MIPA-295852 format. One record per residue: residue in three letters; x, y, z of N, C-alpha, C in turn. Coordinates in steps of 0.1 Angstrom, whole numbers, padded with zeros to 4 digits, always signed. Layout:
// MIPA-295852
ALAXYZXYZXYZ;...
END
This chain:
// MIPA-295852
UNK+0835+0319-0489+0828+0328-0479+0824+0319-0467;UNK+0821+0306-0469+0818+0298-0457+0829+0297-0447;UNK+0841+0295-0452+0853+0294-0443+0855+0307-0435;UNK+0853+0318-0442+0854+0331-0435+0844+0332-0424;UNK+0831+0328-0427+0821+0329-0417+0824+0319-0405;UNK+0829+0307-0408+0833+0298-0398+0844+0303-0389;UNK+0854+0309-0395+0864+0315-0387+0859+0326-0378;UNK+0851+0335-0383+0845+0345-0375+0836+0339-0364;UNK+0829+0329-0367+0820+0323-0357+0829+0317-0345;UNK+0840+0310-0349+0849+0305-0338+0854+0316-0330;UNK+0858+0327-0336+0863+0339-0329+0853+0345-0320;UNK+0841+0346-0324+0830+0352-0316+0826+0342-0304;UNK+0829+0329-0306+0826+0320-0295+0837+0320-0285;UNK+0848+0327-0287+0858+0328-0277+0872+0323-0281;UNK+0874+0317-0292+0887+0312-0296+0895+0324-0300;UNK+0908+0324-0297+0917+0334-0302+0921+0332-0316;UNK+0928+0342-0322+0930+0341-0337+0940+0329-0340;UNK+0949+0326-0331+0958+0315-0334+0950+0302-0333;UNK+0941+0300-0324+0933+0288-0324+0924+0287-0336;UNK+0918+0298-0340+0910+0298-0352+0918+0294-0364;UNK+0930+0299-0365+0939+0295-0377+0941+0280-0376;UNK+0944+0275-0365+0946+0260-0364+0934+0252-0367;UNK+0922+0257-0362+0910+0249-0365+0906+0249-0379;UNK+0908+0260-0386+0904+0262-0400+0915+0258-0410;UNK+0927+0256-0405+0939+0253-0413+0942+0264-0423;UNK+0941+0276-0418+0944+0288-0426+0954+0296-0419;UNK+0963+0303-0426+0974+0310-0419+0968+0321-0410;UNK+0975+0323-0399+0971+0333-0389+0970+0347-0395;UNK+0978+0350-0405+0978+0363-0411+0965+0365-0419;UNK+0960+0355-0425+0947+0356-0433+0936+0356-0423;UNK+0936+0348-0412+0926+0349-0402+0926+0363-0395;UNK+0937+0368-0392+0938+0382-0387+0931+0392-0396;UNK+0933+0390-0409+0928+0400-0419+0912+0398-0419;UNK+0907+0386-0419+0893+0383-0420+0886+0389-0407;UNK+0892+0386-0396+0886+0391-0383+0886+0406-0383;UNK+0897+0412-0387+0898+0427-0387+0888+0433-0396;UNK+0886+0427-0408+0876+0432-0418+0862+0430-0412;UNK+0860+0419-0406+0846+0417-0400+0844+0428-0389;UNK+0853+0430-0380+0851+0439-0369+0850+0454-0374;UNK+0856+0457-0385+0855+0471-0389+0843+0473-0399;UNK+0840+0463-0407+0830+0465-0417+0818+0455-0417;UNK+0818+0446-0407+0807+0437-0405+0808+0426-0416;UNK+0796+0420-0420+0796+0409-0429+0801+0414-0443;UNK+0799+0426-0446+0804+0432-0459+0819+0431-0460;UNK+0826+0431-0449+0841+0430-0449+0846+0416-0453;UNK+0837+0406-0452+0841+0392-0455+0839+0389-0470;UNK+0833+0397-0478+0830+0394-0492+0844+0395-0500;UNK+0844+0386-0510+0856+0386-0518+0857+0399-0526;UNK+0869+0404-0528+0871+0416-0536+0877+0412-0549;UNK+0875+0419-0559+0881+0417-0572+0896+0419-0571;UNK+0904+0411-0577+0918+0413-0577+0922+0425-0585;UNK+0932+0433-0579+0936+0445-0586+0949+0444-0594;UNK+0952+0432-0597+0965+0429-0604+0964+0432-0619;UNK+0974+0430-0626+0975+0433-0640+0965+0423-0647;UNK+0958+0428-0657+0949+0419-0664+0957+0408-0672;UNK+0951+0396-0674+0958+0385-0681+0960+0389-0696;UNK+0971+0384-0702+0973+0386-0716+0965+0376-0725;UNK+0962+0364-0719+0955+0355-0727+0940+0358-0727;UNK+0934+0355-0738+0919+0357-0738+0912+0344-0735;UNK+0899+0345-0732+0892+0333-0729+0890+0324-0741;
END
């Protein structure tokens, strides 16, 4: 969550998405997704979502 907040903070301070990706060493695609989620949903858009993939076969 911290890295997402840092990326959004850089964006709000005037850095473009490519610059934010370079500063945070995260792909531009992921940065675009985080910024878009923030702009449409606010801080709630930055929360991690549960994976929707197939459940694991191995038990704990």
